[in-house]
C-alpha positions as CSV (number, residue, x, y, z in Angstrom):
1,M,85.8,123.5,97.8
2,L,85.3,120.3,99.8
3,A,82.6,119.1,97.4
4,C,85.3,119.0,94.7
5,S,87.9,117.2,96.7
6,T,89.0,113.6,96.3
7,P,87.6,111.2,98.9
8,P,90.3,109.9,101.3
9,S,89.3,106.3,100.4
10,Q,90.6,106.9,96.8
11,F,94.2,107.2,98.0
12,G,96.5,104.3,98.6
13,V,98.2,105.0,101.9
14,Y,100.9,102.7,103.3
15,Q,103.7,102.7,105.8
16,Q,107.1,101.7,104.3
17,S,109.8,99.7,106.0
18,D,111.8,102.8,106.7
19,G,109.0,104.4,108.6
20,T,107.9,106.9,105.9
21,I,104.4,107.1,104.6
22,G,103.7,106.4,100.9
23,V,100.6,107.8,99.2
24,H,99.5,106.6,95.8
25,A,97.4,109.5,94.5
26,P,94.5,109.0,92.2
27,K,94.2,110.9,88.9
28,D,93.1,114.6,89.3
29,S,94.0,114.8,93.0
30,K,96.2,117.5,94.4
31,E,99.3,117.1,96.5
32,E,97.6,118.8,99.5
33,E,95.0,116.0,99.4
34,A,97.8,113.4,99.5
35,R,99.4,115.3,102.4
36,Q,96.1,115.1,104.4
37,A,95.9,111.3,103.7
38,A,99.5,110.9,105.0
39,L,98.7,113.1,108.0
40,I,95.8,110.8,109.1
41,E,98.2,107.8,109.0
42,C,100.9,109.7,110.9
43,K,98.4,110.7,113.6
44,K,97.7,107.0,114.2
45,M,101.4,106.7,115.2
46,G,101.2,109.7,117.5
47,K,102.9,112.1,115.1
48,Q,101.4,115.6,114.4
49,T,102.9,116.8,111.1
50,V,104.2,115.5,107.8
51,R,106.9,116.6,105.5
52,L,107.0,115.8,101.8
53,I,110.3,114.0,101.1
54,D,109.8,113.1,97.4
55,S,107.3,112.5,94.7
56,R,107.4,110.7,91.4
57,K,105.2,109.9,88.4
58,T,104.2,106.3,87.9
59,V,103.0,104.3,84.9
60,N,99.8,103.3,86.7
61,D,96.8,105.0,85.1
62,R,94.7,104.9,88.3
63,F,97.5,106.3,90.5
64,P,99.7,108.4,88.3
65,M,101.6,110.0,91.2
66,T,103.2,108.6,94.4
67,Y,104.3,110.9,97.3
68,N,106.5,110.0,100.2
69,Y,106.2,111.7,103.6
70,L,108.1,111.8,106.8
71,C,106.0,111.8,110.0
72,R,107.2,114.3,112.6
């Protein structure tokens, strides 16, 4: 299963001004992979879990989905 996963470097992970973590997910990736990318960023801030707060499709061919997570 890990051989088929999307490398973490393929995700665009960023902290938003409201403290949430945004993840631009590459084509063919799964939400669980985006969640793991967000969790890595949250752990840098001392948080241990993430919760999906919303997701949306984009017009970007490289990153067709964006997910937003709350660190807890």
